[in-house]
C-alpha positions in Angstrom: 0.0 0.0 0.0 1.4 3.4 -1.0 0.9 6.6 1.0 -2.6 7.9 1.2 -3.4 11.6 1.2 -6.1 13.2 3.2 -7.4 16.7 4.1 -8.3 18.1 7.5 -10.9 20.7 8.0 -10.4 23.0 11.0 -11.8 25.7 13.2 -9.3 28.2 11.9 -8.4 29.6 8.4 -6.6 26.5 7.2 -7.1 23.1 5.6 -4.2 20.7 6.2 -3.0 18.2 3.6 -1.5 15.1 5.3 -0.3 11.6 4.3 -0.8 8.3 5.9 1.9 5.7 5.2 1.4 1.9 4.9 2.7 1.5 8.4 0.4 4.1 9.9 2.7 7.1 10.1 1.3 10.6 9.7 3.0 13.5 7.9 2.0 17.0 7.2 2.3 17.8 3.5 1.1 21.4 3.3 -1.4 24.0 4.6 -4.0 25.6 2.4 -5.6 28.9 3.4 -9.4 29.0 3.3 -12.3 30.8 4.9 -12.9 30.7 8.7 -13.9 27.4 10.2 -13.7 24.7 7.5 -15.5 22.3 9.8 -17.0 20.0 7.1 -15.4 18.8 3.9 -17.1 17.0 1.0 -15.1 15.5 -1.8 -16.5 14.6 -5.2 -14.0 13.6 -7.9 -11.7 16.6 -8.4 -13.7 19.0 -6.3 -13.7 19.8 -2.6 -16.7 21.5 -1.1 -16.0 23.3 2.2 -18.4 24.6 4.9 -17.0 27.7 6.5 -19.1 27.9 9.7 -17.6 31.1 11.1 -18.4 33.2 8.0 -21.5 31.5 6.6 -19.8 30.6 3.2 -19.5 27.5 1.1 -16.2 27.3 -0.9 -15.4 25.0 -3.8 -11.8 24.1 -4.5 -10.3 22.2 -7.4 -8.0 19.4 -6.3 -4.9 20.1 -8.4 -2.7 17.4 -6.9 -4.1 14.3 -5.2 -0.7 13.3 -3.9 0.3 16.5 -2.3 -3.2 17.7 -1.6 -2.9 21.0 -3.4 -6.1 23.0 -3.9 -7.2 26.0 -5.9 -10.2 28.1 -4.9 -12.8 28.0 -7.6 -16.0 29.4 -6.2 -17.5 31.0 -3.0 -21.2 31.4 -2.2 -23.3 32.3 0.8 -24.7 29.3 2.8 -28.0 31.3 3.0 -28.1 30.6 6.7 -25.9 30.8 9.8 -23.2 28.4 10.8 -23.1 25.8 8.0 -22.1 22.4 9.5 -22.9 19.6 7.1 -22.9 19.0 3.3 -24.1 16.3 1.0 -24.9 15.8 -2.8 -27.8 13.7 -4.0 -27.4 10.6 -6.1 -28.1 12.4 -9.4 -25.3 14.9 -8.8 -27.7 17.7 -9.4 -28.3 19.0 -5.9 -26.0 20.2 -3.1 -27.5 20.2 0.4 -26.3 22.4 3.3 -27.4 22.2 7.0 -27.1 25.6 8.6 -26.9 25.1 12.4 -27.9 28.6 13.2 -25.6 29.3 16.2 -26.4 33.0 16.2 -28.9 33.3 13.4 -31.0 31.3 10.9 -31.0 27.6 11.0 -32.3 25.8 7.8 -31.5 23.3 5.1 -30.7 24.7 1.7 -30.6 22.8 -1.5 -28.5 24.5 -4.1 -28.6 23.4 -7.8 -25.2 22.3 -9.2 -24.3 23.8 -12.6 -22.5 22.0 -15.4 -19.2 22.6 -13.7 -20.6 21.0 -10.5 -20.5 24.3 -8.7 -23.4 25.2 -6.4 -25.4 28.3 -7.4 -27.5 30.5 -5.1 -30.1 31.1 -7.8 -33.1 28.8 -7.6 -31.9 27.4 -4.2 -34.6 25.8 -2.1 -34.8 26.9 1.5 -36.4 24.7 4.2 -36.9 25.4 7.9 -38.1 23.4 10.9 -40.3 24.9 13.5 -40.1 24.2 17.2 -37.7 24.1 20.1 -36.5 21.8 22.9 -36.4 22.0 26.7 -32.7 23.1 26.9 -32.8 26.9 26.8 -29.1 27.3 26.1 -28.9 24.9 23.2 -32.5 24.4 22.0 -34.0 27.9 21.8 -35.0 27.1 18.2 -34.3 24.6 15.4 -30.6 23.7 14.9 -30.2 21.5 11.8 -27.0 19.5 12.4 -26.8 17.0 9.5 -28.1 16.5 6.0 -27.9 13.1 4.5 -29.1 11.8 1.1 -29.8 8.1 1.2 -32.0 5.8 -0.9 -33.6 8.8 -2.7 -34.6 10.5 0.5 -33.2 13.5 2.4 -32.7 12.9 6.1 -32.2 16.0 8.4 -31.1 15.7 12.0 -32.2 18.6 14.1 -30.6 19.1 17.5 -32.8 22.0 18.5 -36.1 20.3 18.1 -35.0 16.8 19.1 -36.1 15.4 15.7 -35.1 13.2 12.8 -36.8 14.4 9.7 -37.4 12.3 6.5 -38.2 14.1 3.3 -39.2 12.8 -0.1 -36.9 14.6 -2.6 -37.7 15.9 -6.1 -34.4 15.9 -8.0 -35.9 17.9 -10.8 -36.7 21.1 -8.8 -35.1 20.4 -5.5 -38.3 20.5 -3.5 -38.8 18.3 -0.5 -41.9 17.1 1.3 -42.0 15.7 4.9 -42.9 12.0 5.1 -45.2 11.2 8.0 -44.4 12.8 11.4 -41.1 14.0 12.6 -39.4 11.3 14.6 -38.9 12.5 18.1 -36.0 11.6 20.4 -36.2 11.9 24.2 -36.8 15.5 25.1 -33.5 17.3 25.5 -31.4 14.6 23.8 -30.1 16.9 21.1 -29.6 14.5 18.2 -26.5 15.4 16.1 -25.6 12.7 13.5 -27.1 9.5 12.1 -25.8 6.6 10.1 -27.3 3.6 8.3 -25.9 0.1 8.6 -24.9 -1.1 5.1 -26.3 -4.6 5.3 -28.6 -4.6 8.3 -32.0 -2.9 8.5 -30.7 -0.6 11.2 -30.1 3.2 11.7 -28.2 4.7 14.5 -28.5 8.3 15.9 -26.0 9.9 18.4 -27.4 12.5 20.8 -25.1 15.3 21.8 -26.9 16.8 24.9 -27.7 13.6 26.9 -24.8 11.4 25.8 -26.9 8.6 24.3 -27.2 6.6 21.0 -30.6 5.5 19.6 -31.2 2.4 17.5 -34.0 2.1 14.9 -35.1 -0.7 12.7 -36.0 0.6 9.2 -38.4 -0.8 6.6 -37.4 -1.8 3.1 -38.1 1.6 1.6 -36.1 3.4 4.3 -39.0 5.7 5.3 -40.3 4.0 8.5 -38.3 3.9 11.6 -39.1 1.6 14.5 -37.5 2.6 17.8 -35.5 -0.2 19.4 -33.1 1.0 22.0 -31.3 3.9 23.7 -27.9 3.3 25.2 -25.5 5.6 27.1 -22.2 6.5 25.6 -20.4 7.2 28.9 -18.8 5.1 31.5 -20.5 5.2 34.9 -17.5 6.7 36.6 -17.4 9.5 34.1 -21.1 10.1 34.4 -20.8 10.3 38.2 -18.0 12.9 38.0 -19.7 16.3 38.3 -16.7 18.1 37.0 -17.0 16.5 33.6 -19.3 17.6 30.7 -19.6 15.4 27.7 -20.9 16.0 24.2 -20.9 13.1 21.7 -20.0 14.3 18.2 -19.5 11.7 15.6 -20.6 8.1 14.9 -19.2 5.6 12.4 -19.3 1.9 11.7 -16.1 -0.2 11.5 -15.3 -1.2 7.9 -16.5 -4.8 8.6 -19.8 -3.5 10.0 -19.3 -5.4 13.3 -19.1 -2.4 15.7 -20.4 1.2 16.0 -18.1 3.9 17.3 -19.2 7.2 18.9 -16.9 10.0 20.1 -17.2 11.4 23.6 -16.0 15.0 23.7 -15.3 15.7 27.4 -14.7 12.1 28.5 -12.1 12.0 25.7 -12.7 8.6 24.4 -14.5 6.6 21.7 -17.2 4.2 22.9 -17.2 1.0 20.9 -20.5 -0.8 20.7 -21.0 -4.5 19.7 -23.8 -4.8 17.2 -25.8 -7.8 18.3 -28.6 -9.9 16.7 -30.7 -9.6 19.9 -33.6 -7.2 19.2 -33.9 -6.3 22.8 -30.2 -5.2 22.9 -28.9 -4.4 19.5 -26.0 -2.4 21.0 -23.8 -3.3 24.0 -20.6 -1.6 25.2 -17.5 -3.4 24.2 -15.0 -0.9 25.5 -14.0 2.8 25.7 -10.9 3.7 23.7 -8.7 6.6 25.0 -8.4 9.3 22.2 -5.0 10.5 23.5 -6.2 14.1 23.2 -9.0 16.5 24.0 -12.4 17.0 22.5 -12.6 14.5 19.7 -14.8 16.2 17.1 -14.3 13.7 14.3 -12.8 10.3 13.4 -12.7 8.1 10.4 -11.2 4.9 9.0 -8.9 5.1 6.0 -10.1 3.5 2.7 -8.2 0.3 3.4 -10.0 -0.2 6.7 -6.7 -0.8 8.4 -6.3 2.5 10.3 -8.5 4.7 12.5 -7.7 8.4 12.5 -8.9 10.6 15.4 -9.1 14.4 15.3 -8.8 16.0 18.7 -10.0 19.6 18.4 -8.8 21.2 21.6 -5.4 19.4 21.9 -4.6 20.2 18.3 -3.5 16.7 17.4 -4.3 13.8 15.2 -4.0 10.2 16.4 -3.7 7.0 14.3 -4.7 3.5 15.6 -4.4 0.3 13.7 -7.6 -1.8 13.6 -7.5 -5.6 13.9 -10.6 -7.0 12.1 -10.0 -10.5 13.7 -10.7 -9.4 17.3 -11.9 -5.8 16.9 -9.0 -4.3 18.8 -7.1 -1.0 18.3 -3.4 -0.3 18.8 -1.8 3.1 18.9 0.5 3.7 16.0 1.4 7.4 15.6 0.4 11.0 16.4 0.7 14.3 14.5 0.8 17.5 16.6 0.3 21.2 15.8 -2.8 20.6 13.7 -4.8 23.6 14.8 -8.4 22.8 15.8 -8.9 19.6 13.6 -12.6 19.0 13.0 -13.2 16.9 9.9 -11.2 14.7 7.5 -11.6 13.3 3.9 -9.3 11.0 1.9 -8.4 11.9 -1.7 
């Protein structure tokens, strides 16, 4: 396996290009200037789309060099909302979705048409909002859309502010959406953040930022009906009992073999690793908690080979690499890269 190049989105005015060697060593290749707070990156072919959450802009870069990770800015548009935090493109490649969290302004989901150069355009953008609020006055004063996800011809929107998961039927001709059924409610004050579908089981998982839990749902064949199955805590009991600790789960991902679900605990500074069981009464059970070797794990991901797990620690400004053993589901620390300012997202080229 030759070196793999990946990009790191941050909370500052930089995107870092790094390499991962076949032995799991990390190296900084270069630093690219961008807007403020490149907290979500989306790559499609030779283009990189960037959500700049501090200035409410979406940048599009051309990837000039996939080996060195060199980028050239091609286009900048408004996110038509406040604090963009999640991006996705529909299966036809015609529509570009943005979730605007609305930290100090408007929260919404905006669908931008992509032109023949695959650049998003503000003209004819479709703007969608969610009404309501949650019981937490500091974090749920209104809707806070935290994730957009196109999957199986539907658009899924996770809203932290209203404690809802929203499923929309999507029209890829005009970009219009229509809500399917009722909004799926989590426990009041849970603050859902991100969701993921299992690739070969009829299961969906949802991590909740405000009460440190993960929900499990069984989904029907058409991916529009969710049956609630389970809620499980992400924290160890001793951490939960420690009143000096605050914890905010951020990201969830499945292992490449689909055997385990991982959720990051920002505050407890670990990844909880769940077994995925066949028992309908307990789909998830805690296998272990993996020390992240840093502070405030905002994001983590596996490399394309599935051999390595990369962890981005936002407040300790470091990146950590673990090897993953598929035979027994264990992790071994391999390397660490320091002086990566406020790492928050990663994509491989």
